[in-house]
C-alpha positions as CSV (number, residue, x, y, z in Angstrom):
1,X,0.2,4.9,33.9
2,X,2.5,4.3,36.9
3,X,4.2,0.9,36.8
4,X,6.5,-0.7,39.4
5,X,8.8,-3.2,37.8
6,X,10.7,-5.7,40.1
7,X,13.3,-7.7,38.3
8,X,16.8,-8.6,39.7
9,X,18.3,-9.1,36.2
10,X,19.0,-5.7,34.9
11,X,19.2,-6.8,31.2
12,X,15.8,-8.4,31.5
13,X,14.4,-5.4,33.3
14,X,15.7,-3.1,30.5
15,X,14.1,-5.4,27.9
16,X,10.8,-5.4,29.8
17,X,10.8,-1.7,30.0
18,X,11.3,-1.4,26.2
19,X,8.4,-3.9,25.7
20,X,6.1,-2.0,28.0
21,X,6.9,1.4,26.3
22,X,6.1,-0.2,22.9
23,X,2.7,-1.1,24.2
24,X,2.0,2.1,26.1
25,X,4.3,5.0,25.1
26,X,3.2,7.3,28.0
27,X,3.9,4.7,30.7
28,X,6.0,5.8,33.7
29,X,8.1,2.9,35.0
30,X,10.0,2.7,38.3
31,X,12.4,-0.2,38.1
32,X,13.6,-2.0,41.3
33,X,16.2,-4.8,41.3
34,X,15.1,-6.3,44.6
35,X,11.9,-6.9,46.5
36,X,13.3,-5.2,49.6
37,X,13.8,-2.0,47.5
38,X,10.3,-2.3,46.1
39,X,8.7,-2.6,49.5
40,X,10.7,0.4,50.8
41,X,9.3,2.5,47.9
42,X,5.8,1.3,48.6
43,X,6.2,2.2,52.3
44,X,6.9,5.8,51.3
45,X,3.2,5.9,50.2
46,X,3.9,6.0,46.5
47,X,1.0,4.4,44.6
48,X,1.2,2.5,41.3
49,X,-1.4,1.4,38.8
50,X,0.4,-1.9,38.3
51,X,3.2,-3.9,39.8
52,X,5.1,-6.4,37.7
53,X,7.5,-8.8,39.5
54,X,9.7,-11.7,38.8
55,X,9.1,-14.8,40.9
56,X,12.5,-16.0,41.9
57,X,14.9,-13.4,43.2
58,X,17.6,-13.3,45.9
59,X,16.4,-12.4,49.3
60,X,12.6,-11.9,49.4
61,X,11.0,-13.4,46.3
62,X,7.9,-12.4,44.2
63,X,5.6,-14.4,46.5
64,X,7.0,-12.4,49.4
65,X,6.2,-9.2,47.6
66,X,2.7,-10.4,47.0
67,X,2.4,-11.1,50.7
68,X,3.9,-7.8,51.6
69,X,1.3,-5.9,49.5
70,X,-1.5,-7.9,51.1
71,X,-0.3,-7.0,54.6
72,X,-0.2,-3.4,53.6
73,X,-3.9,-3.7,52.4
74,X,-2.7,-2.5,49.0
75,X,-5.2,-2.6,46.1
76,X,-2.4,-2.3,43.5
77,X,-2.7,-5.1,41.0
78,X,0.4,-7.3,40.9
79,X,1.4,-9.6,38.1
80,X,4.1,-12.2,38.2
81,X,6.3,-12.7,35.1
82,X,8.4,-15.8,35.5
83,X,10.6,-18.3,33.7
84,X,8.9,-21.1,35.7
85,X,5.3,-21.9,35.0
86,X,4.8,-24.9,37.3
87,X,1.2,-25.2,38.5
88,X,2.3,-25.0,42.1
89,X,3.9,-21.6,41.7
90,X,1.0,-20.2,39.7
91,X,-1.4,-21.5,42.4
92,X,0.7,-19.9,45.1
93,X,0.7,-16.6,43.3
94,X,-3.1,-16.7,42.9
95,X,-3.4,-17.5,46.6
96,X,-1.5,-14.4,47.4
97,X,-3.8,-12.3,45.2
98,X,-1.9,-12.0,41.9
99,X,-3.9,-10.4,39.1
100,X,-1.9,-12.4,36.5
101,X,0.9,-14.8,35.8
102,X,2.8,-14.5,32.5
103,X,5.4,-17.2,31.8
104,X,8.5,-15.9,30.1
105,X,8.5,-19.2,28.1
106,X,5.5,-18.0,26.1
107,X,6.1,-16.8,22.6
108,X,6.8,-13.0,22.4
109,X,3.5,-12.2,20.8
110,X,1.6,-14.0,23.7
111,X,3.6,-12.1,26.3
112,X,2.8,-8.8,24.6
113,X,-0.9,-9.8,24.4
114,X,-0.9,-10.7,28.1
115,X,0.7,-7.4,29.0
116,X,-1.8,-5.5,26.9
117,X,-4.7,-7.2,28.6
118,X,-3.3,-6.5,32.0
119,X,-2.5,-2.8,31.2
120,X,-6.1,-2.5,30.1
121,X,-7.2,-3.6,33.5
122,X,-7.8,-7.3,32.8
123,X,-6.2,-10.5,34.1
124,X,-4.0,-13.0,32.4
125,X,-3.1,-16.6,33.4
126,X,-1.9,-19.6,31.4
127,X,-4.8,-21.0,29.4
128,X,-5.0,-24.2,31.5
129,X,-5.9,-22.1,34.6
130,X,-8.4,-19.7,33.0
131,X,-10.0,-21.5,30.0
132,X,-13.0,-22.7,32.1
133,X,-13.2,-19.5,34.1
134,X,-12.1,-21.3,37.3
135,X,-8.8,-21.3,39.1
136,X,-8.3,-24.2,41.4
137,X,-6.2,-23.8,44.5
138,X,-4.8,-26.5,46.7
139,X,-2.2,-27.1,49.3
140,X,-0.1,-30.2,49.6
141,X,-1.9,-33.0,47.9
142,X,-0.2,-35.6,50.1
143,X,-1.1,-33.8,53.4
144,X,-3.0,-35.7,56.0
145,X,-6.7,-34.7,56.5
146,X,-7.1,-31.8,58.9
147,X,-8.0,-32.8,62.5
148,X,-10.7,-30.3,63.5
149,X,-9.9,-30.9,67.1
150,X,-6.2,-30.1,66.8
151,X,-5.1,-26.7,67.9
152,X,-4.5,-24.4,65.0
153,X,-2.2,-21.4,64.5
154,X,-3.8,-18.0,64.3
155,X,-3.9,-16.1,60.9
156,X,-0.7,-14.1,61.5
157,X,1.1,-17.2,62.8
158,X,0.0,-19.1,59.6
159,X,1.5,-16.4,57.5
160,X,4.7,-16.4,59.4
161,X,4.8,-20.2,59.1
162,X,4.3,-20.0,55.3
163,X,7.0,-17.4,54.9
164,X,9.3,-19.6,57.0
165,X,8.5,-22.5,54.7
166,X,9.3,-20.3,51.7
167,X,12.8,-19.8,53.1
168,X,12.6,-16.3,54.5
169,X,14.7,-15.2,57.4
170,X,13.2,-13.5,60.5
171,X,14.3,-10.1,59.1
172,X,12.7,-10.8,55.7
173,X,9.5,-11.9,57.3
174,X,9.4,-8.8,59.5
175,X,9.7,-6.6,56.3
176,X,7.1,-8.6,54.4
177,X,4.5,-8.7,57.2
178,X,5.3,-5.3,58.6
179,X,6.1,-6.3,62.1
180,X,9.3,-6.3,64.2
181,X,11.8,-9.1,64.3
182,X,11.0,-9.6,67.9
183,X,7.3,-10.2,67.0
184,X,8.4,-12.7,64.4
185,X,10.5,-14.5,67.0
186,X,7.5,-14.5,69.4
187,X,5.2,-16.1,66.7
188,X,7.9,-18.6,65.9
189,X,8.3,-19.6,69.5
190,X,4.5,-20.0,69.8
191,X,4.5,-22.2,66.7
192,X,7.3,-24.4,68.2
193,X,5.2,-24.8,71.4
194,X,2.0,-25.5,69.4
195,X,3.7,-28.3,67.3
196,X,5.9,-29.6,70.0
197,X,9.1,-29.0,68.0
198,X,12.4,-27.2,68.6
199,X,13.5,-25.9,65.2
200,X,12.2,-24.2,62.1
201,X,12.7,-27.3,59.9
202,X,10.6,-29.6,62.1
203,X,8.0,-26.8,62.5
204,X,7.6,-26.4,58.7
205,X,7.5,-30.2,58.2
206,X,4.8,-30.7,60.8
207,X,2.7,-27.9,59.3
208,X,3.0,-29.4,55.8
209,X,2.0,-32.8,57.2
210,X,-1.1,-31.3,58.7
211,X,-1.9,-29.6,55.4
212,X,-1.7,-26.1,56.9
213,X,0.7,-24.6,54.4
214,X,1.7,-25.3,50.8
215,X,4.8,-27.2,49.8
216,X,7.0,-26.7,46.8
217,X,8.8,-30.0,47.2
218,X,8.9,-32.1,44.0
219,X,6.4,-35.0,44.1
């Protein structure tokens, strides 16, 4: 089994590799310490049976990796392993197609159980998300109702907009989406014109107020 492990803390990456090999002795693990490195390996055409990623990392984060795999039309299952298990982060991971979300705060036995289930081809999410078999997604609960007559960004523009809101630079967005920085700048300028704003902060705020993208701001 080929596994890509993305974790910026080397000590945690080493511990995770030991845990994975205890579960599956024949596992072949490629460890990356940044999302940028992981995407560069994937862009060589190398395939993996499973991708395990941390959520919060310098530069492009785990959600950016999920978005990057979606843009590459990858069918590789990706699972987030994070020290944060806030509902809004889990929902965001699910929106981006995550096959699982394992909080690092779980007891060791539960983490191992979750990893076993995922390695066997299943899914694993915190019980409150999967106990009833349904996973509820939502954007900003405080957003204004959508105006059906208001002009809306295109699919690619919405993705650029969300990545902007997540704090990614133009260069990072270009790597995630697989487009040039010039194209990112073009989409950004079109979004500014659409919303009648002059900077990224105002653009993101307007999109959140319209309920077009998710917000991680504390309620």
